[in-house]
LOZA-991232 format. One record per residue (C-alpha): residue number from 1; residue in one letter; x, y, z. Coordinates in nm, 2 decimals, padded with zeros to 4 digits. Each point is the difference from the previous one (the first is absolute). Layout:
<pts>
pt nr:NUM; rest:a; xx:X; yy:Y; zz:Z
...
</pts>
This chain:
<pts>
pt nr:1; rest:x; xx:00.67; yy:-04.38; zz:-05.35
pt nr:2; rest:x; xx:00.14; yy:-00.07; zz:00.34
pt nr:3; rest:x; xx:-00.10; yy:-00.01; zz:00.35
pt nr:4; rest:x; xx:00.17; yy:00.19; zz:00.27
pt nr:5; rest:x; xx:-00.02; yy:-00.03; zz:00.35
pt nr:6; rest:x; xx:-00.01; yy:00.23; zz:00.30
pt nr:7; rest:x; xx:00.24; yy:-00.03; zz:00.31
pt nr:8; rest:x; xx:-00.30; yy:-00.22; zz:00.20
pt nr:9; rest:x; xx:-00.19; yy:-00.14; zz:-00.28
pt nr:10; rest:x; xx:00.09; yy:-00.37; zz:00.05
pt nr:11; rest:x; xx:-00.02; yy:00.00; zz:00.35
pt nr:12; rest:x; xx:-00.32; yy:-00.11; zz:00.19
pt nr:13; rest:x; xx:-00.18; yy:00.29; zz:00.15
pt nr:14; rest:x; xx:-00.15; yy:-00.05; zz:00.33
pt nr:15; rest:x; xx:-00.34; yy:00.04; zz:00.07
pt nr:16; rest:x; xx:-00.22; yy:00.03; zz:00.31
pt nr:17; rest:x; xx:-00.40; yy:-00.08; zz:-00.07
pt nr:18; rest:x; xx:-00.14; yy:00.24; zz:00.23
pt nr:19; rest:x; xx:-00.11; yy:00.25; zz:-00.17
pt nr:20; rest:x; xx:00.25; yy:00.25; zz:00.09
pt nr:21; rest:x; xx:00.15; yy:00.28; zz:-00.26
pt nr:22; rest:x; xx:00.32; yy:-00.10; zz:-00.17
pt nr:23; rest:x; xx:00.22; yy:00.17; zz:-00.22
pt nr:24; rest:x; xx:00.23; yy:-00.18; zz:-00.25
pt nr:25; rest:x; xx:00.32; yy:00.18; zz:-00.16
pt nr:26; rest:x; xx:00.28; yy:-00.10; zz:-00.21
pt nr:27; rest:x; xx:00.21; yy:00.13; zz:-00.25
pt nr:28; rest:x; xx:00.21; yy:-00.06; zz:-00.28
pt nr:29; rest:x; xx:00.34; yy:00.18; zz:-00.14
pt nr:30; rest:x; xx:00.00; yy:00.01; zz:-00.40
pt nr:31; rest:x; xx:00.35; yy:-00.04; zz:-00.10
pt nr:32; rest:x; xx:-00.09; yy:-00.04; zz:-00.39
pt nr:33; rest:x; xx:-00.30; yy:00.15; zz:-00.23
pt nr:34; rest:x; xx:-00.28; yy:-00.24; zz:00.05
pt nr:35; rest:x; xx:-00.16; yy:-00.06; zz:-00.39
pt nr:36; rest:x; xx:-00.35; yy:00.02; zz:-00.13
pt nr:37; rest:x; xx:-00.17; yy:-00.31; zz:00.16
pt nr:38; rest:x; xx:00.19; yy:-00.04; zz:00.28
pt nr:39; rest:x; xx:-00.13; yy:-00.07; zz:00.36
pt nr:40; rest:x; xx:00.11; yy:00.14; zz:00.31
pt nr:41; rest:x; xx:-00.12; yy:-00.21; zz:00.26
pt nr:42; rest:x; xx:00.01; yy:00.29; zz:00.31
pt nr:43; rest:x; xx:-00.19; yy:-00.14; zz:00.30
pt nr:44; rest:x; xx:-00.14; yy:-00.33; zz:00.11
pt nr:45; rest:x; xx:-00.35; yy:00.00; zz:00.17
pt nr:46; rest:x; xx:-00.08; yy:-00.31; zz:00.19
pt nr:47; rest:x; xx:-00.33; yy:-00.19; zz:-00.04
pt nr:48; rest:x; xx:-00.23; yy:00.09; zz:00.20
pt nr:49; rest:x; xx:00.08; yy:00.41; zz:-00.02
pt nr:50; rest:x; xx:-00.30; yy:00.23; zz:-00.12
pt nr:51; rest:x; xx:00.20; yy:00.29; zz:-00.14
pt nr:52; rest:x; xx:-00.13; yy:00.33; zz:00.02
pt nr:53; rest:x; xx:00.25; yy:00.23; zz:-00.12
pt nr:54; rest:x; xx:00.32; yy:-00.02; zz:-00.25
pt nr:55; rest:x; xx:00.26; yy:00.26; zz:00.01
pt nr:56; rest:x; xx:00.29; yy:00.00; zz:-00.24
pt nr:57; rest:x; xx:00.30; yy:00.24; zz:00.04
pt nr:58; rest:x; xx:00.28; yy:-00.01; zz:-00.28
pt nr:59; rest:x; xx:00.34; yy:00.17; zz:-00.07
pt nr:60; rest:x; xx:00.04; yy:00.18; zz:-00.31
pt nr:61; rest:x; xx:00.11; yy:-00.27; zz:-00.24
pt nr:62; rest:x; xx:-00.04; yy:00.17; zz:-00.37
pt nr:63; rest:x; xx:00.22; yy:00.28; zz:00.01
pt nr:64; rest:x; xx:-00.05; yy:00.09; zz:-00.35
pt nr:65; rest:x; xx:-00.16; yy:00.36; zz:-00.08
pt nr:66; rest:x; xx:-00.28; yy:-00.21; zz:-00.15
pt nr:67; rest:x; xx:-00.04; yy:-00.27; zz:00.26
pt nr:68; rest:x; xx:-00.16; yy:-00.30; zz:-00.13
pt nr:69; rest:x; xx:-00.06; yy:-00.27; zz:00.25
pt nr:70; rest:x; xx:-00.35; yy:-00.10; zz:00.11
pt nr:71; rest:x; xx:-00.15; yy:-00.27; zz:00.20
pt nr:72; rest:x; xx:-00.31; yy:-00.14; zz:00.12
pt nr:73; rest:x; xx:-00.08; yy:-00.16; zz:00.36
pt nr:74; rest:x; xx:-00.19; yy:-00.30; zz:00.09
pt nr:75; rest:x; xx:00.05; yy:-00.36; zz:00.13
pt nr:76; rest:x; xx:00.10; yy:-00.34; zz:-00.08
pt nr:77; rest:x; xx:00.02; yy:-00.32; zz:00.18
pt nr:78; rest:x; xx:00.28; yy:-00.12; zz:00.20
pt nr:79; rest:x; xx:-00.04; yy:-00.37; zz:-00.10
pt nr:80; rest:x; xx:00.03; yy:-00.02; zz:-00.42
pt nr:81; rest:x; xx:-00.23; yy:-00.32; zz:00.02
pt nr:82; rest:x; xx:-00.29; yy:00.19; zz:00.16
pt nr:83; rest:x; xx:-00.35; yy:00.04; zz:-00.16
pt nr:84; rest:x; xx:00.01; yy:00.36; zz:00.09
pt nr:85; rest:x; xx:00.03; yy:00.24; zz:-00.30
pt nr:86; rest:x; xx:00.23; yy:00.30; zz:00.04
pt nr:87; rest:x; xx:-00.15; yy:00.34; zz:-00.05
pt nr:88; rest:x; xx:00.31; yy:00.23; zz:-00.11
pt nr:89; rest:x; xx:-00.23; yy:00.31; zz:00.01
pt nr:90; rest:x; xx:-00.23; yy:-00.07; zz:00.31
pt nr:91; rest:x; xx:00.17; yy:00.27; zz:00.22
pt nr:92; rest:x; xx:00.14; yy:00.27; zz:-00.30
pt nr:93; rest:x; xx:-00.07; yy:-00.01; zz:-00.34
pt nr:94; rest:x; xx:00.28; yy:00.04; zz:-00.26
pt nr:95; rest:x; xx:00.17; yy:00.34; zz:-00.08
pt nr:96; rest:x; xx:00.14; yy:00.02; zz:00.40
pt nr:97; rest:x; xx:00.30; yy:00.30; zz:-00.01
pt nr:98; rest:x; xx:00.13; yy:-00.04; zz:00.36
pt nr:99; rest:x; xx:00.33; yy:-00.16; zz:-00.14
pt nr:100; rest:x; xx:00.02; yy:00.30; zz:-00.24
pt nr:101; rest:x; xx:00.01; yy:00.27; zz:00.27
pt nr:102; rest:x; xx:00.08; yy:-00.17; zz:00.32
pt nr:103; rest:x; xx:-00.37; yy:00.03; zz:00.16
pt nr:104; rest:x; xx:-00.23; yy:-00.18; zz:00.19
pt nr:105; rest:x; xx:-00.33; yy:-00.17; zz:-00.13
pt nr:106; rest:x; xx:-00.27; yy:-00.08; zz:00.25
pt nr:107; rest:x; xx:-00.30; yy:-00.27; zz:-00.14
pt nr:108; rest:x; xx:-00.32; yy:00.03; zz:00.08
pt nr:109; rest:x; xx:-00.24; yy:-00.32; zz:-00.04
pt nr:110; rest:x; xx:-00.27; yy:-00.23; zz:00.21
pt nr:111; rest:x; xx:00.16; yy:-00.19; zz:00.23
pt nr:112; rest:x; xx:00.09; yy:-00.36; zz:-00.12
pt nr:113; rest:x; xx:00.11; yy:-00.29; zz:00.18
pt nr:114; rest:x; xx:00.24; yy:-00.26; zz:-00.11
pt nr:115; rest:x; xx:-00.02; yy:-00.33; zz:00.07
pt nr:116; rest:x; xx:00.32; yy:-00.12; zz:-00.07
pt nr:117; rest:x; xx:00.35; yy:00.17; zz:00.00
pt nr:118; rest:x; xx:00.03; yy:00.26; zz:-00.32
pt nr:119; rest:x; xx:00.27; yy:00.26; zz:-00.08
pt nr:120; rest:x; xx:-00.09; yy:00.34; zz:-00.08
pt nr:121; rest:x; xx:00.11; yy:00.06; zz:-00.38
pt nr:122; rest:x; xx:00.16; yy:00.28; zz:-00.18
pt nr:123; rest:x; xx:-00.01; yy:-00.07; zz:-00.35
pt nr:124; rest:x; xx:00.20; yy:00.24; zz:-00.23
pt nr:125; rest:x; xx:-00.17; yy:00.14; zz:-00.32
pt nr:126; rest:x; xx:00.30; yy:00.19; zz:-00.13
pt nr:127; rest:x; xx:00.37; yy:-00.02; zz:00.08
pt nr:128; rest:x; xx:00.19; yy:00.31; zz:00.11
pt nr:129; rest:x; xx:00.12; yy:00.20; zz:-00.26
pt nr:130; rest:x; xx:00.34; yy:00.08; zz:00.21
pt nr:131; rest:x; xx:00.00; yy:-00.23; zz:00.31
pt nr:132; rest:x; xx:00.14; yy:00.06; zz:00.34
pt nr:133; rest:x; xx:-00.01; yy:-00.21; zz:00.28
pt nr:134; rest:x; xx:-00.20; yy:00.04; zz:00.29
pt nr:135; rest:x; xx:-00.22; yy:-00.16; zz:00.28
pt nr:136; rest:x; xx:-00.41; yy:-00.06; zz:-00.05
pt nr:137; rest:x; xx:-00.21; yy:-00.07; zz:00.32
pt nr:138; rest:x; xx:-00.32; yy:-00.15; zz:00.07
pt nr:139; rest:x; xx:-00.24; yy:00.03; zz:00.27
pt nr:140; rest:x; xx:-00.31; yy:-00.19; zz:00.03
pt nr:141; rest:x; xx:-00.24; yy:00.06; zz:00.31
pt nr:142; rest:x; xx:-00.30; yy:-00.18; zz:00.08
pt nr:143; rest:x; xx:-00.13; yy:-00.29; zz:00.25
pt nr:144; rest:x; xx:00.12; yy:-00.31; zz:00.13
pt nr:145; rest:x; xx:-00.33; yy:-00.19; zz:-00.04
pt nr:146; rest:x; xx:00.17; yy:-00.32; zz:-00.05
pt nr:147; rest:x; xx:-00.09; yy:-00.28; zz:-00.30
pt nr:148; rest:x; xx:-00.31; yy:-00.21; zz:-00.01
</pts>
C-alpha cells in the first residue's frame, strides 16, 4: 500500500478566518497503476475549513474493454500522530468508477468542519485492468471559519 501525494499536498494552505467561501483545488498525474489499498492524497484541507462540497474529475486511466479500477473518497489527518480517525468513505463510498470513464463525481453530504489539516483521499479498491497515464483533479468548496 503506497501513499501518493498531489502537487500541493505537502505545502501548508493559507486560511482566512472570516467565514468567506473558499475553493481548494489540486491534481495528481498518475504515471503508474495505483494498486489495491493505495491512497491518493488529493487536496490538503486546512484546519478551520467547513467543507460543503467535493468534486473529483478524473481522466480515463483504465482503457480495458472491461475496466476494473474503482475507488472511494474520504479524508485522513495530515499529521500521522493525530487522534482524528480517518474516514475513507465519508465523501463517496467504495465502487466509484470515474477513473474508468474519465468522468466527474460530485459528492453530497452534511457540512463538516475540520479542526486540523486533513487530506481529501482517494483509496483504490481495485487496480486498473489496462492502465493509461492520466490526471485526477480535486475541488473542495466550503467556508473559512477558522479553527477553535
